[in-house]
N, CA, C and O atoms as a Maestro MAE file, in Angstrom:
{
 s_m_m2io_version
 :::
 2.0.0
}

f_m_ct {
 s_m_title
 :::
 protein
 m_atom[224] {
  # First column is atom index #
  i_m_mmod_type
  r_m_x_coord
  r_m_y_coord
  r_m_z_coord
  i_m_residue_number
  s_m_chain_name
  s_m_pdb_residue_name
  s_m_pdb_atom_name
  i_m_atomic_number
  :::
  1 25 -22.640 22.719 -9.132 1 A "MET " " N  " 7
  2 3 -21.647 23.586 -9.729 1 A "MET " " CA " 6
  3 2 -21.059 22.864 -10.939 1 A "MET " " C  " 6
  4 15 -20.721 21.682 -10.865 1 A "MET " " O  " 8
  5 25 -20.942 23.577 -12.035 2 A "ARG " " N  " 7
  6 3 -20.394 22.993 -13.256 2 A "ARG " " CA " 6
  7 2 -18.872 22.946 -13.178 2 A "ARG " " C  " 6
  8 15 -18.248 23.699 -12.430 2 A "ARG " " O  " 8
  9 25 -18.286 22.040 -13.974 3 A "ASP " " N  " 7
  10 3 -16.833 21.925 -13.990 3 A "ASP " " CA " 6
  11 2 -16.167 23.202 -14.483 3 A "ASP " " C  " 6
  12 15 -15.060 23.532 -14.058 3 A "ASP " " O  " 8
  13 25 -16.843 23.926 -15.385 4 A "GLU " " N  " 7
  14 3 -16.261 25.148 -15.919 4 A "GLU " " CA " 6
  15 2 -16.142 26.226 -14.846 4 A "GLU " " C  " 6
  16 15 -15.272 27.093 -14.930 4 A "GLU " " O  " 8
  17 25 -17.011 26.176 -13.839 5 A "ASP " " N  " 7
  18 3 -17.011 27.191 -12.784 5 A "ASP " " CA " 6
  19 2 -15.983 26.908 -11.688 5 A "ASP " " C  " 6
  20 15 -15.660 27.796 -10.898 5 A "ASP " " O  " 8
  21 25 -15.482 25.712 -11.636 6 A "LYS " " N  " 7
  22 3 -14.536 25.335 -10.579 6 A "LYS " " CA " 6
  23 2 -13.128 25.804 -10.936 6 A "LYS " " C  " 6
  24 15 -12.740 25.847 -12.103 6 A "LYS " " O  " 8
  25 25 -12.386 26.150 -9.907 7 A "THR " " N  " 7
  26 3 -11.002 26.547 -10.129 7 A "THR " " CA " 6
  27 2 -10.139 25.298 -10.277 7 A "THR " " C  " 6
  28 15 -10.565 24.185 -9.968 7 A "THR " " O  " 8
  29 25 -8.943 25.507 -10.748 8 A "LYS " " N  " 7
  30 3 -8.012 24.387 -10.912 8 A "LYS " " CA " 6
  31 2 -7.733 23.711 -9.567 8 A "LYS " " C  " 6
  32 15 -7.628 22.487 -9.489 8 A "LYS " " O  " 8
  33 25 -7.615 24.507 -8.527 9 A "GLU " " N  " 7
  34 3 -7.333 23.956 -7.197 9 A "GLU " " CA " 6
  35 2 -8.458 23.048 -6.723 9 A "GLU " " C  " 6
  36 15 -8.205 21.996 -6.136 9 A "GLU " " O  " 8
  37 25 -9.710 23.455 -6.980 10 A "GLN " " N  " 7
  38 3 -10.845 22.623 -6.568 10 A "GLN " " CA " 6
  39 2 -10.872 21.313 -7.335 10 A "GLN " " C  " 6
  40 15 -11.171 20.264 -6.764 10 A "GLN " " O  " 8
  41 25 -10.563 21.366 -8.625 11 A "LEU " " N  " 7
  42 3 -10.548 20.148 -9.432 11 A "LEU " " CA " 6
  43 2 -9.431 19.208 -8.978 11 A "LEU " " C  " 6
  44 15 -9.621 17.993 -8.926 11 A "LEU " " O  " 8
  45 25 -8.272 19.770 -8.651 12 A "ILE " " N  " 7
  46 3 -7.150 18.953 -8.176 12 A "ILE " " CA " 6
  47 2 -7.492 18.306 -6.845 12 A "ILE " " C  " 6
  48 15 -7.166 17.139 -6.627 12 A "ILE " " O  " 8
  49 25 -8.142 19.040 -5.954 13 A "GLU " " N  " 7
  50 3 -8.542 18.477 -4.661 13 A "GLU " " CA " 6
  51 2 -9.527 17.334 -4.836 13 A "GLU " " C  " 6
  52 15 -9.441 16.326 -4.134 13 A "GLU " " O  " 8
  53 25 -10.472 17.483 -5.775 14 A "GLU " " N  " 7
  54 3 -11.440 16.409 -6.017 14 A "GLU " " CA " 6
  55 2 -10.755 15.170 -6.564 14 A "GLU " " C  " 6
  56 15 -11.086 14.050 -6.173 14 A "GLU " " O  " 8
  57 25 -9.800 15.364 -7.469 15 A "LEU " " N  " 7
  58 3 -9.092 14.219 -8.038 15 A "LEU " " CA " 6
  59 2 -8.210 13.542 -6.993 15 A "LEU " " C  " 6
  60 15 -8.035 12.324 -7.029 15 A "LEU " " O  " 8
  61 25 -7.659 14.310 -6.073 16 A "ALA " " N  " 7
  62 3 -6.790 13.748 -5.047 16 A "ALA " " CA " 6
  63 2 -7.578 12.893 -4.058 16 A "ALA " " C  " 6
  64 15 -7.016 12.001 -3.424 16 A "ALA " " O  " 8
  65 25 -8.859 13.159 -3.925 17 A "GLU " " N  " 7
  66 3 -9.681 12.394 -2.983 17 A "GLU " " CA " 6
  67 2 -10.044 11.012 -3.525 17 A "GLU " " C  " 6
  68 15 -10.406 10.120 -2.757 17 A "GLU " " O  " 8
  69 25 -9.950 10.831 -4.830 18 A "VAL " " N  " 7
  70 3 -10.300 9.548 -5.440 18 A "VAL " " CA " 6
  71 2 -9.126 8.599 -5.267 18 A "VAL " " C  " 6
  72 15 -8.021 8.873 -5.737 18 A "VAL " " O  " 8
  73 25 -9.368 7.482 -4.592 19 A "GLU " " N  " 7
  74 3 -8.314 6.491 -4.367 19 A "GLU " " CA " 6
  75 2 -8.726 5.164 -4.975 19 A "GLU " " C  " 6
  76 15 -9.883 4.753 -4.888 19 A "GLU " " O  " 8
  77 25 -7.764 4.507 -5.587 20 A "GLU " " N  " 7
  78 3 -8.032 3.183 -6.131 20 A "GLU " " CA " 6
  79 2 -7.675 2.144 -5.077 20 A "GLU " " C  " 6
  80 15 -6.721 2.329 -4.321 20 A "GLU " " O  " 8
  81 25 -8.422 1.070 -5.021 21 A "PRO " " N  " 7
  82 3 -8.070 0.017 -4.060 21 A "PRO " " CA " 6
  83 2 -6.803 -0.715 -4.505 21 A "PRO " " C  " 6
  84 15 -6.525 -0.837 -5.698 21 A "PRO " " O  " 8
  85 25 -6.049 -1.192 -3.531 22 A "TRP " " N  " 7
  86 3 -4.818 -1.944 -3.798 22 A "TRP " " CA " 6
  87 2 -5.216 -3.381 -4.097 22 A "TRP " " C  " 6
  88 15 -5.836 -4.040 -3.262 22 A "TRP " " O  " 8
  89 25 -4.867 -3.869 -5.277 23 A "LEU " " N  " 7
  90 3 -5.250 -5.209 -5.692 23 A "LEU " " CA " 6
  91 2 -4.231 -6.239 -5.204 23 A "LEU " " C  " 6
  92 15 -3.052 -5.918 -5.056 23 A "LEU " " O  " 8
  93 25 -4.675 -7.473 -4.954 24 A "PRO " " N  " 7
  94 3 -3.736 -8.517 -4.519 24 A "PRO " " CA " 6
  95 2 -2.621 -8.768 -5.532 24 A "PRO " " C  " 6
  96 15 -1.496 -9.077 -5.139 24 A "PRO " " O  " 8
  97 25 -2.908 -8.643 -6.814 25 A "ILE " " N  " 7
  98 3 -1.866 -8.868 -7.817 25 A "ILE " " CA " 6
  99 2 -0.774 -7.807 -7.711 25 A "ILE " " C  " 6
  100 15 0.389 -8.078 -8.010 25 A "ILE " " O  " 8
  101 25 -1.144 -6.606 -7.288 26 A "GLU " " N  " 7
  102 3 -0.140 -5.558 -7.113 26 A "GLU " " CA " 6
  103 2 0.796 -5.888 -5.957 26 A "GLU " " C  " 6
  104 15 1.992 -5.604 -6.023 26 A "GLU " " O  " 8
  105 25 0.258 -6.484 -4.907 27 A "THR " " N  " 7
  106 3 1.093 -6.908 -3.782 27 A "THR " " CA " 6
  107 2 2.092 -7.960 -4.247 27 A "THR " " C  " 6
  108 15 3.269 -7.904 -3.893 27 A "THR " " O  " 8
  109 25 1.621 -8.918 -5.039 28 A "LYS " " N  " 7
  110 3 2.516 -9.955 -5.556 28 A "LYS " " CA " 6
  111 2 3.584 -9.354 -6.463 28 A "LYS " " C  " 6
  112 15 4.753 -9.730 -6.376 28 A "LYS " " O  " 8
  113 25 3.197 -8.433 -7.325 29 A "LEU " " N  " 7
  114 3 4.167 -7.816 -8.228 29 A "LEU " " CA " 6
  115 2 5.251 -7.064 -7.471 29 A "LEU " " C  " 6
  116 15 6.432 -7.172 -7.803 29 A "LEU " " O  " 8
  117 25 4.862 -6.310 -6.466 30 A "VAL " " N  " 7
  118 3 5.837 -5.554 -5.674 30 A "VAL " " CA " 6
  119 2 6.751 -6.516 -4.917 30 A "VAL " " C  " 6
  120 15 7.967 -6.326 -4.886 30 A "VAL " " O  " 8
  121 25 6.168 -7.542 -4.310 31 A "THR " " N  " 7
  122 3 6.955 -8.509 -3.547 31 A "THR " " CA " 6
  123 2 7.962 -9.222 -4.432 31 A "THR " " C  " 6
  124 15 9.140 -9.321 -4.086 31 A "THR " " O  " 8
  125 25 7.500 -9.723 -5.579 32 A "TYR " " N  " 7
  126 3 8.410 -10.442 -6.469 32 A "TYR " " CA " 6
  127 2 9.463 -9.509 -7.068 32 A "TYR " " C  " 6
  128 15 10.589 -9.937 -7.320 32 A "TYR " " O  " 8
  129 25 9.118 -8.257 -7.298 33 A "SER " " N  " 7
  130 3 10.103 -7.309 -7.823 33 A "SER " " CA " 6
  131 2 11.207 -7.043 -6.810 33 A "SER " " C  " 6
  132 15 12.383 -6.982 -7.168 33 A "SER " " O  " 8
  133 25 10.832 -6.885 -5.555 34 A "VAL " " N  " 7
  134 3 11.828 -6.644 -4.500 34 A "VAL " " CA " 6
  135 2 12.711 -7.877 -4.327 34 A "VAL " " C  " 6
  136 15 13.932 -7.754 -4.228 34 A "VAL " " O  " 8
  137 25 12.108 -9.056 -4.291 35 A "ILE " " N  " 7
  138 3 12.886 -10.296 -4.157 35 A "ILE " " CA " 6
  139 2 13.822 -10.461 -5.349 35 A "ILE " " C  " 6
  140 15 14.987 -10.818 -5.179 35 A "ILE " " O  " 8
  141 25 13.317 -10.201 -6.555 36 A "GLY " " N  " 7
  142 3 14.160 -10.299 -7.752 36 A "GLY " " CA " 6
  143 2 15.306 -9.313 -7.730 36 A "GLY " " C  " 6
  144 15 16.421 -9.645 -8.133 36 A "GLY " " O  " 8
  145 25 15.043 -8.095 -7.261 37 A "GLY " " N  " 7
  146 3 16.098 -7.091 -7.177 37 A "GLY " " CA " 6
  147 2 17.185 -7.479 -6.195 37 A "GLY " " C  " 6
  148 15 18.372 -7.306 -6.474 37 A "GLY " " O  " 8
  149 25 16.786 -7.999 -5.052 38 A "ILE " " N  " 7
  150 3 17.767 -8.440 -4.052 38 A "ILE " " CA " 6
  151 2 18.575 -9.612 -4.577 38 A "ILE " " C  " 6
  152 15 19.793 -9.656 -4.399 38 A "ILE " " O  " 8
  153 25 17.908 -10.566 -5.227 39 A "ALA " " N  " 7
  154 3 18.610 -11.720 -5.797 39 A "ALA " " CA " 6
  155 2 19.598 -11.265 -6.875 39 A "ALA " " C  " 6
  156 15 20.719 -11.769 -6.938 39 A "ALA " " O  " 8
  157 25 19.190 -10.324 -7.713 40 A "ALA " " N  " 7
  158 3 20.082 -9.821 -8.761 40 A "ALA " " CA " 6
  159 2 21.291 -9.119 -8.154 40 A "ALA " " C  " 6
  160 15 22.405 -9.270 -8.657 40 A "ALA " " O  " 8
  161 25 21.092 -8.358 -7.087 41 A "LEU " " N  " 7
  162 3 22.223 -7.704 -6.428 41 A "LEU " " CA " 6
  163 2 23.215 -8.718 -5.872 41 A "LEU " " C  " 6
  164 15 24.427 -8.530 -5.978 41 A "LEU " " O  " 8
  165 25 22.707 -9.781 -5.286 42 A "ILE " " N  " 7
  166 3 23.589 -10.812 -4.728 42 A "ILE " " CA " 6
  167 2 24.383 -11.497 -5.835 42 A "ILE " " C  " 6
  168 15 25.597 -11.668 -5.720 42 A "ILE " " O  " 8
  169 25 23.697 -11.886 -6.905 43 A "VAL " " N  " 7
  170 3 24.379 -12.567 -8.019 43 A "VAL " " CA " 6
  171 2 25.410 -11.645 -8.656 43 A "VAL " " C  " 6
  172 15 26.533 -12.067 -8.931 43 A "VAL " " O  " 8
  173 25 25.039 -10.396 -8.890 44 A "LEU " " N  " 7
  174 3 25.987 -9.470 -9.507 44 A "LEU " " CA " 6
  175 2 27.168 -9.162 -8.592 44 A "LEU " " C  " 6
  176 15 28.283 -8.965 -9.076 44 A "LEU " " O  " 8
  177 25 26.947 -9.117 -7.285 45 A "ALA " " N  " 7
  178 3 28.060 -8.898 -6.357 45 A "ALA " " CA " 6
  179 2 29.038 -10.061 -6.409 45 A "ALA " " C  " 6
  180 15 30.250 -9.854 -6.354 45 A "ALA " " O  " 8
  181 25 28.531 -11.270 -6.512 46 A "ILE " " N  " 7
  182 3 29.402 -12.448 -6.617 46 A "ILE " " CA " 6
  183 2 30.189 -12.415 -7.923 46 A "ILE " " C  " 6
  184 15 31.386 -12.704 -7.935 46 A "ILE " " O  " 8
  185 25 29.522 -12.065 -9.022 47 A "VAL " " N  " 7
  186 3 30.201 -12.000 -10.322 47 A "VAL " " CA " 6
  187 2 31.288 -10.936 -10.306 47 A "VAL " " C  " 6
  188 15 32.391 -11.183 -10.794 47 A "VAL " " O  " 8
  189 25 31.007 -9.770 -9.762 48 A "VAL " " N  " 7
  190 3 32.009 -8.707 -9.678 48 A "VAL " " CA " 6
  191 2 33.182 -9.154 -8.817 48 A "VAL " " C  " 6
  192 15 34.338 -8.911 -9.164 48 A "VAL " " O  " 8
  193 25 32.890 -9.802 -7.704 49 A "HIS " " N  " 7
  194 3 33.953 -10.258 -6.818 49 A "HIS " " CA " 6
  195 2 34.839 -11.299 -7.510 49 A "HIS " " C  " 6
  196 15 36.060 -11.276 -7.357 49 A "HIS " " O  " 8
  197 25 34.229 -12.198 -8.260 50 A "MET " " N  " 7
  198 3 34.989 -13.274 -8.909 50 A "MET " " CA " 6
  199 2 35.823 -12.763 -10.083 50 A "MET " " C  " 6
  200 15 37.001 -13.104 -10.191 50 A "MET " " O  " 8
  201 25 35.232 -11.947 -10.966 51 A "PHE " " N  " 7
  202 3 35.886 -11.632 -12.217 51 A "PHE " " CA " 6
  203 2 36.594 -10.281 -12.213 51 A "PHE " " C  " 6
  204 15 37.642 -10.141 -12.844 51 A "PHE " " O  " 8
  205 25 36.061 -9.306 -11.536 52 A "ILE " " N  " 7
  206 3 36.680 -7.972 -11.579 52 A "ILE " " CA " 6
  207 2 37.656 -7.779 -10.428 52 A "ILE " " C  " 6
  208 15 38.756 -7.264 -10.631 52 A "ILE " " O  " 8
  209 25 37.273 -8.183 -9.233 53 A "LEU " " N  " 7
  210 3 38.144 -8.004 -8.080 53 A "LEU " " CA " 6
  211 2 39.126 -9.145 -7.893 53 A "LEU " " C  " 6
  212 15 40.019 -9.049 -7.051 53 A "LEU " " O  " 8
  213 25 38.990 -10.207 -8.643 54 A "GLY " " N  " 7
  214 3 39.930 -11.324 -8.598 54 A "GLY " " CA " 6
  215 2 39.853 -12.122 -7.323 54 A "GLY " " C  " 6
  216 15 40.864 -12.658 -6.869 54 A "GLY " " O  " 8
  217 25 38.675 -12.213 -6.732 55 A "GLY " " N  " 7
  218 3 38.508 -12.988 -5.513 55 A "GLY " " CA " 6
  219 2 38.600 -14.482 -5.775 55 A "GLY " " C  " 6
  220 15 38.350 -14.949 -6.886 55 A "GLY " " O  " 8
  221 25 38.961 -15.223 -4.738 56 A "HIS " " N  " 7
  222 3 39.112 -16.682 -4.895 56 A "HIS " " CA " 6
  223 2 38.045 -17.395 -4.162 56 A "HIS " " C  " 6
  224 15 38.004 -18.626 -4.176 56 A "HIS " " O  " 8
  :::
 }
 m_bond[223] {
  # First column is bond index #
  i_m_from
  i_m_to
  i_m_order
  :::
  1 1 2 1
  2 2 3 1
  3 3 4 2
  4 3 5 1
  5 5 6 1
  6 6 7 1
  7 7 8 2
  8 7 9 1
  9 9 10 1
  10 10 11 1
  11 11 12 2
  12 11 13 1
  13 13 14 1
  14 14 15 1
  15 15 16 2
  16 15 17 1
  17 17 18 1
  18 18 19 1
  19 19 20 2
  20 19 21 1
  21 21 22 1
  22 22 23 1
  23 23 24 2
  24 23 25 1
  25 25 26 1
  26 26 27 1
  27 27 28 2
  28 27 29 1
  29 29 30 1
  30 30 31 1
  31 31 32 2
  32 31 33 1
  33 33 34 1
  34 34 35 1
  35 35 36 2
  36 35 37 1
  37 37 38 1
  38 38 39 1
  39 39 40 2
  40 39 41 1
  41 41 42 1
  42 42 43 1
  43 43 44 2
  44 43 45 1
  45 45 46 1
  46 46 47 1
  47 47 48 2
  48 47 49 1
  49 49 50 1
  50 50 51 1
  51 51 52 2
  52 51 53 1
  53 53 54 1
  54 54 55 1
  55 55 56 2
  56 55 57 1
  57 57 58 1
  58 58 59 1
  59 59 60 2
  60 59 61 1
  61 61 62 1
  62 62 63 1
  63 63 64 2
  64 63 65 1
  65 65 66 1
  66 66 67 1
  67 67 68 2
  68 67 69 1
  69 69 70 1
  70 70 71 1
  71 71 72 2
  72 71 73 1
  73 73 74 1
  74 74 75 1
  75 75 76 2
  76 75 77 1
  77 77 78 1
  78 78 79 1
  79 79 80 2
  80 79 81 1
  81 81 82 1
  82 82 83 1
  83 83 84 2
  84 83 85 1
  85 85 86 1
  86 86 87 1
  87 87 88 2
  88 87 89 1
  89 89 90 1
  90 90 91 1
  91 91 92 2
  92 91 93 1
  93 93 94 1
  94 94 95 1
  95 95 96 2
  96 95 97 1
  97 97 98 1
  98 98 99 1
  99 99 100 2
  100 99 101 1
  101 101 102 1
  102 102 103 1
  103 103 104 2
  104 103 105 1
  105 105 106 1
  106 106 107 1
  107 107 108 2
  108 107 109 1
  109 109 110 1
  110 110 111 1
  111 111 112 2
  112 111 113 1
  113 113 114 1
  114 114 115 1
  115 115 116 2
  116 115 117 1
  117 117 118 1
  118 118 119 1
  119 119 120 2
  120 119 121 1
  121 121 122 1
  122 122 123 1
  123 123 124 2
  124 123 125 1
  125 125 126 1
  126 126 127 1
  127 127 128 2
  128 127 129 1
  129 129 130 1
  130 130 131 1
  131 131 132 2
  132 131 133 1
  133 133 134 1
  134 134 135 1
  135 135 136 2
  136 135 137 1
  137 137 138 1
  138 138 139 1
  139 139 140 2
  140 139 141 1
  141 141 142 1
  142 142 143 1
  143 143 144 2
  144 143 145 1
  145 145 146 1
  146 146 147 1
  147 147 148 2
  148 147 149 1
  149 149 150 1
  150 150 151 1
  151 151 152 2
  152 151 153 1
  153 153 154 1
  154 154 155 1
  155 155 156 2
  156 155 157 1
  157 157 158 1
  158 158 159 1
  159 159 160 2
  160 159 161 1
  161 161 162 1
  162 162 163 1
  163 163 164 2
  164 163 165 1
  165 165 166 1
  166 166 167 1
  167 167 168 2
  168 167 169 1
  169 169 170 1
  170 170 171 1
  171 171 172 2
  172 171 173 1
  173 173 174 1
  174 174 175 1
  175 175 176 2
  176 175 177 1
  177 177 178 1
  178 178 179 1
  179 179 180 2
  180 179 181 1
  181 181 182 1
  182 182 183 1
  183 183 184 2
  184 183 185 1
  185 185 186 1
  186 186 187 1
  187 187 188 2
  188 187 189 1
  189 189 190 1
  190 190 191 1
  191 191 192 2
  192 191 193 1
  193 193 194 1
  194 194 195 1
  195 195 196 2
  196 195 197 1
  197 197 198 1
  198 198 199 1
  199 199 200 2
  200 199 201 1
  201 201 202 1
  202 202 203 1
  203 203 204 2
  204 203 205 1
  205 205 206 1
  206 206 207 1
  207 207 208 2
  208 207 209 1
  209 209 210 1
  210 210 211 1
  211 211 212 2
  212 211 213 1
  213 213 214 1
  214 214 215 1
  215 215 216 2
  216 215 217 1
  217 217 218 1
  218 218 219 1
  219 219 220 2
  220 219 221 1
  221 221 222 1
  222 222 223 1
  223 223 224 2
  :::
 }
}
């Protein structure tokens, strides 16, 4: 069957079936991003507590 004969739904279903493998570098990027985000939240919470809330 030619691509011109297929409906949009059939083409979308075919594209949805194609999966890319998860690369090890992607795991590292996600892990380091989450760790960096948590570290940034902790540092910013301390800064807000010290300078804006007047904590001692």
